[in-house]
Every structure is written in structure tokens, then in C-alpha cells.
N, C-alpha and C positions, 0 to 999 in steps of 0.2 A: 504494500500500500504506500503510494507516494505521499509527499508532504501535503499537497493541496487536498487530497482525499481525506487525510487524517484530520484536516480542519473542517471540511465541509460536512462530513458525516456527524461529528458531535454537535455541530451547530444545528443541523437539520433535525437531529433527535431532540435537541433542546426546544426548538420551535414547536415541534409536534407535541412534546410533553407539556409545554405551557398551554397550548390550545386544548389538549385533552383535559388538563386539570381544570381549566375554566369551564369546559363543557360539563364534566361530571359534577363539579361543584354546584353549578346553576341547576342542573337536573335534580340533584339531591335536595336543594332548597325548595324546588318546585313541588317535589313529591312529599316533603315533610313540612307541614304548615307550622308557623310559629306558635308559641304557647298561648298567644292571645286567643286562638281558635278554641283551645281547651277551656279557657275561662268563659268564652261565649257559650259553650255547651253547658257549663255549670249554671249559667245565668237562666237557662230554661226552667230550672227547678224553682226559681223565684216567681215565675209567672202564675197568675190566677188561672183557674180552670177555663175561664172564658177566653183568655188570651194565649193560652199555651199552644194550641195548634198553629195559630198564626205566628206566634213567636218562634216556633220551631222552623217554620218556613223562612222567616227572616234570618235566623242564625245560619241555616243551610245556604241561603243565598249569599250571605256575607262570606262564608267560607269559599264559595265558588268564585266570587269576585276577588277575594284575597289571593286565591290560587292563580287566577288569571293575571293578577297584578305581578306576582312573583315571576311567572313565566315570561310575560312581556318585558318586564324589567331585565330579566336575564338575557333575553334576546337583544334588547336595545343596548345595554351596557356591554354585553359580550361583543357585539359588533363594533361598538365605539372603542373599547379598550383593545380589542384584537386588531383593529385597523391602526391604532396608534402604535402598538407594539411592532407590527409587521413593517410599518413605515419607518420606524426607528431602526429596525434590523436591516432593512434595505439600504438605508444611508450608511449604516455601520459597515456593511459588506463592501460598499464602494470605496470605503476609506481604509480597509485592511491592507497593510503593506505585505502581510504574509502571503497574500494571494496575487501579488504582482506577476508572478510567473505563470499564472493561469487566469488571465483576464476574462476569457470567455466564460469559464465556470463562475467567476465572481459576478460578472454582469448578468448572467442567466439567473442566478440565485436572487440577486437584487431585484431584477425585473419581475420574477415570479412573486416575490414578497410584496412588491409595490402593486402588482395586479390584484392579488388576493385582498390587500388592504382597500383598494378602490372598490372591489366587488362587495366587501362588507359594508362600506359606507352606502353604496347604491342599494344594497338589500335593505338596510335599516331605513333609508329615506323612502324608498319605493313602498315598503311595507308599512310605513307609518308606525313603527314600533313604539316610538316615544308617545305619540298621541294615544295609542291603545293602552299603553301602560298608565298614563295619566287618567284616562277615562275610567278604567277599572279601579284605580286607586281612590278616586273621588267617590265612586259608587260604593266601594267597600266601606269607606269612612262614613258615608251617609247611612248605610245599612247598620253599621255598628252603633251609631247614635240612636237609630230607631229601635234597635234591640234593647238598649238601656231604657228608652222611654216606655217600653212595654211593661216595665216593672212597676210603673206608677199605678195606683188603684184606679185612677180615672181612665186608664187605657181600655178597660172593659166596656166603657160606654161610648167609645169613639172608634169602633172597629172599621167603620166605613172610611173615616179620615185616614186611618192607618193604611188601608188598602190603596187609597188615593196616593199616599206618600210613596208606597212601593212602586206604583205605576209611574209616578213622576221620576223616581230614581232610575228605573229601567229605561225610561224614555231619554233621560239626560245621558245615561251611559251609551245608549245606542247612537244618539246624535254625536256624542264625543268620539266614538269609534269611527264613524263615517265622515267626520270632519265638519258637521253642522253645528252652529251656535245654539246652545240651549236657551230657551226662553226663561226658564227658571233654574236656579242652582240645584245640584243633585239633592240637597237636603231640604229644599223648600217644598211646601205643599202646593196644590193647584192654585192658580190665580183666583182671587176672590172677585166677585162682581163689584162694579163701582156703586157706591152708595147713592141712593136717590133722595131727593127732597120732596116735600109734599107737593101735590099738583097745584098749578097756578089757577087763576080765576077761570081759565078756559078748560080746566080739567086735564091739562097735559102735564105729566110728570116731568121733572127736570133732573138731569143727571149731574151730580157734582163734578167739578173739575178735579182731575187727579192731583 
């Protein structure tokens, strides 16, 4: 094995090892939810019988959104950091004097790393990984807040309002994923109608200015 090969092989193995480490780490995090999910499951025991079925749905939806958040976060930051690492390695290879005797191998390796780095950036941008991560993160936080609100005794008398909150959160999440602006924040309830004033002398009701 000549000198350039002795250099190229360890470096290539190092690059592959780093990428595999990032991949397996993010996969493990996606499959093993944080301890907050366990605490949310325990929260169900505090619900009243009237709100427990709905609360169970809220907690399960929270865990789903939280899992999606981790997966999209891993995809986004994996592409981001992977691109930065490969770009730096490509620049390093071009500057290595140890490979001056093999400029073709050096240039090929640098070009390959730069190409993969560009593909990672394109993949992240085209797939809108950041936006999907943020949409699921906001929806998970809104579901978490709603799960805590269900512990209140008054929640048993406002099940319709809670269902409306769930629909609003889902709508805001979907609009965030496809890139549309949400009319309401993920944690807000449905828009309330404008208040009206008593009718005038002609019997026509007047709507108050917002």
C-alpha cells in the first residue's frame, strides 16, 4: 500500500464513521421519546372520568407530534451539520501537502465531498425540513399545554371548546407543513365572532369595530 492510499483510506473511514454515528444517533433519539412523554402519560391519571378519553387522545397526539419533531429535527440538522463537515473536509483535502504526489486522488476526494455537501443542502431546502420541524414543534407544544389544561375541573364542561382547540392545532400544523400562514396561532382557539351593539332606530344591528 503506497503512501497516498494509506492516507486516503483512514480519512474515508473517518468520514463514513462520522456520518454513520450521526445517523444512528438521530435514529435512536427518534425511536426513544424523551421522559416528558412518560410524564404526559402519568398526567392521564389526573383527569376526570368525563375528560379522560379525550385527554388520552390529546396525550397520544402530543407524542406523535413530538416524535415527528425529533425526526424532522434530525433530518434538518443532520443535513446542515453533515454539509458543513463535508465542506470543511473538502477544503482540508485540497490543502494537504501529503497528497501533493497524487493530485488526482486529492481532487477527486475533495470534489466528491463538496458534491455530497451540496446535495445535503439541496435535500434539506427542497424538502423543507426546517419548516416541518418547526410546525411539528409548535403543534406538540400546543398539545402539551392543552393536556395540562384538561386537569382543571372546568374542562369537563367545555369539551366542545377542547375539540375546537384540537382542530385548530391540527389545522395550524398542516398549514405550517405546506408553507401557508396560519390565521391563528397553534395554541389559540377558533376566532370569536365580532360583538354586536343593539339595533338602531331602523332595526338594523351594528357590528362593533375590531
